[in-house]
C-alpha angles and dihedrals in degrees: 000000000000114000115214119203114245092238099041135086098168097101096042128078117181110228113252106235123185112256114270114256115251138199127207116220115238123192122338099330124160130219089252093052093051092047091053090055091060102036095247130120120259088240092056092050092046093048093049090055097038093241135112128255088249096052111129109237123217126218108262093024112141117225124195110226123221112259094252094049112133124185113250106246091206092052113104113248112258117254117272110269120241117236089256091053091049090051093048090048091050091049090050090050090051091050089047091053090051091049093046092052091049092047092048092050092049092053097038120113119257093259115125094211095048092045092050091051092047091048092049092049091047092049090051089055091048092050091050091048091047091052090050091047092050090051093048091050091047091051093049093046092048091050092049092050091049091048093050091050094046111121090355115126112243092242091059100043118118116243112278092237090056092051091047091051090049092051091046092051089054090055092048090050090058091059108045129166101043114093093186093052089044090057091046093052091047089051090055091049091050088052088055090053091048093048089048089057090050094047092047090056093052114073129222111251141198125228093246095057117107119239089249092053091050091051092050088059092060108107112212099146111117094008120133116247095256091056091047090053092049092049091051090049094048111116092231094055092041089055092051091049092052093046092049091050090049091053091049090050091052091061092064122075122186092220093052115063091184088067089069090077090046092052092048091049091048089054092048092049089052099048099038110110092007117128107265096248090053092045089051091052092054092047091048091051089048096051094106089058092043091053089053100051091039086072092062112110115266088217089086135352092002092067091056091049090050091052090052092049090058087063091045090056089052088065094057099079128227108281129113092265091056091050091051092049091047090053090053091052091048090050090054090053097042099094093051093042090055091048097045102031095157094053092046092052093047091050091050092049092050093050093046093050087059093056097258119160104262092214095117090048090053092047091049091049090052090052092048090050091052089051091053096254093130099155093051090046092050092053092051091046092055090051091047093052090051090047092052092069092048091049094052090045100053111343114134112259095003113166095242093055091042090054094048091049091048091046091052090051092048093049089053089053091048090049090051091050090054090049091052094047091049090055097041098085129238100334123182121237092262093046092050092050092048089047089053092046092053091047093051092045093053103114096239092047095041090055091055093050092047091048089053092051091048093048092048091052092045091053095054091041089056092046092051093045092052099032098128093045094048091050092046091052092047091053094060104026123055091201090054090049092052089047093052090047090056091050090052091050089049088053090053093046091052093052096258100117093147091072091046092052092047089056090045089055091053091048090049090054094057114062094199093052092042090055090055094049094045085061093056116098114269096351098134106023099040114012099047095051089048091048092052093047090049091048090050091051092047091051090050090054092047092048092049092247097311104151095192094054092041094050093047088050092052096047090051091046094047097043096095090047099048108022093097093053120104111253095018095123094055093041092051092050094049092042090057089047088053090061090059095045090240119175089228091063122102122316113200090257093050090048093055093047097047094044090050088054090058089068134236114320094007101091091109102153098062098100091036090055091052089051091055094044090051089056093048094058096246110185118257095246092052091045091053092049090050094050092047091051091051091049091049092050091048090056100238150028114304133172093248098146098048090037091059091048090049092054091051092047092052094048094043094048092054092039090063088069101032107040133062118272091244093051092049091048092052091048092050095047091054094045101046098069090045092058091064089053096050092043089060095052119106089231093060092048090049092049092050093048093048091045089060087084090057110053093178092058091041092050092050095051102040098030093056092046092053091046089054090049085066089053093050091054090066093063107022135058116266091233091063095064107111108247092189091059095046095044091045093061101025095091090046091056093055092043099049096066134047110236130155114071099341095061099053129072094222147326092297092061092049091047092052091048090052091051092049092049090052091047095056094039091058135065114334091021127053085342096224120162117252095261092053091045089057092045096049098040090051094052123115110246094214092051092048091049091050093051094048089050089062090065100255114144117244093240090052092049089050090052093051092045091056087059094039111021092181087069089084094051125091092225089054102172087161095058144036129281110258090222091051090052091053090051089052090054095249124138123204089257089053091054092050094048092045093051092047087053090048093060094049111130093005120134089205107041093177091060092049093048091045091055094054092043091051091056094045090045093056105040095156094050092051093042096245093139123204108273113067147144127198096270095051091046090050091053091049092050091051091051091052090047090053091051090052093050089051093049108108096173098074137050104306095207092050091046091050092049091049092048092050091052091051091048091049089052090049091050090053092049092052092049090052100037093125096045 
């Protein structure tokens, strides 16, 4: 007998047996019935599966058949399984594979080699079962989505992600009680959603389409990075890339130098208008051909090919992968560029004059410099720096223009969201956030927001990659300086203040450049404070809401910018103490003194300090004192409160796309409570009121905050959204813009808005039931705004409107005039509480509420007059109630019920006469 060491598996090879045949139980089958189908005894089948003959089988349960089992030819074939049955069977098989591996390991000998082999074999079975389960889930989900969309017009179909979630939830519901399995099934459903995104991005094609045409149909704009990577790795797309590169290669012939230009043009025609990642993939696949025609003499066809390749490089984008690929192309051209320096320079100049991205010229200059060709490199570098400004000014696809276009599209979406919210009735904070979330997740909208995030990142990536060149151009060219300044402001606006401050540091270090920027409007007194606040917010997002780490990061970042200012040392120390909520940090008096010491226009940390205090849960009174001290030190009224919120909104909105889910969740959970605090400060209220005269500013601040609320809802609990913040600015949102008839071009626009409001109020959005969707979408925005201004909570107004729908209409014959209520000394909360008291004891609350509302809605008819307080109104209501009880002409029961409601309301008024 061979003895195997306990810790060795070298001399043992587990025999590879074919997998045991299995059978999936369908319907209410018994062990005996299954055994009869495969010509085995019930006892054999039971023994194989470690069960008894009497064990009750479950639909979807997987049974292992004995090795000699043979299907009974005379047995009727089992009924075809439904997709749900197939899924349940696959899940059962997966669970069975897990159990079998665990059972095998429990009973395995204590031999490391044997146990490792058994574990590996068991894991192989699990992996195979998991793959089958994933496929079954995908098939069921796909079938459910197709069924739900059947006969439904495209315009009215629910988003695919929503349908996939619904189908996945149904599968999870069929398998309760196992948290691990629950997570596994949800993971499979998420994979379905992801694959749906990938498949949506890849077009259907016809056999006669060229590879280039197929590639141009791939839709990567607005897709997250993981989807882009999956699309590029898809076998279909990979095949098109390879075919396109082969066709490009066929245009070049070694014995025909003129074909070099043709090959370069073929490559340009293929990559033009492709998304940069896809263009890069084609160029990478075509590198063998590029290396060949790059050897053609530049004293002829080679120069034309080189000029074309500069435009090809412009299609690659601005990320690290594009830079690496550009360097490879430059390396291929280096020998000919050194030999024919004049032709290379002329080609570069011609391309640059046309606004082409000078990336290939810069890469070529770097290669020449490394080869010791300094003079030639210097000449190309000068031309490249000049070309950079032209490229950013009017070059096709340049990152600055791409950002501005994406920003314009995003602002239009934000504007639309505000329109929809304004017409959606009195929504609660959670309902508004869910409404926003659904709107932002709608595929068309999500693509716009993702495109904006991508464009913002691409802009700062380009700025960082060409920092020295941009600064050199700004130093000698006022137009280039103004252009760079706009890029820096775009970085701040997109929540990327770190990049803006890094450029400001470089400008500060060069007196000549600083002189130019000091002459630009608002650079020191407006832009730099905004840049620091934006950088602070960005660092908070990146640190997951850790104020200490974020503050330390900002003080280190701002040191070169502020270290020469009077009072910087003390300000820095106290600013870092502020992050830790230390008692030794600023008092309002100290704040004013130290900020005044920094000198006019140099109090750059004011908004940043508010950002940090907001995160630390500073009380509203202290926050107000702090803001007032800042404003005093700054020598005038400034929008510090809303400015701080704006910075956080910008950084948070971008962070949703750029940071990890955990980091974004941590950031949101720290920020959300702080919003309620800052919303209750007098400074915030003042800012909002003053901003009412400037709808563009107001829209930027509040629109971005509400957009980010939709982002937060993806990673935080709905109950954590600060109602005080939402309610505090909700009326302002609806009041700052003119909607209704004046906003729309015609009935069709208004009709579409109404449909969109209903869509996001319903399932997957605010999740209102159909009756409430109709009630809220049919409300009058002005009337809703008026009611909310009285202090009534949205959920209370909804409750009253369910009893009296006319309450939300401007011609509210079924309810009181808001102005009359104010004259009677009643707040919205008073009205709600009084009406709730009126319905007490009533079997038909709606009738009781309607009676009181009818009286309040017709004060002249009922002789209530115009000047009232609660006591007078209570007496009037009692008098009307007495008249109703004395009325013998009408329905006595109805009169009595109405009178009781009025008396209940009068009782409440008398109890609260001093409130």
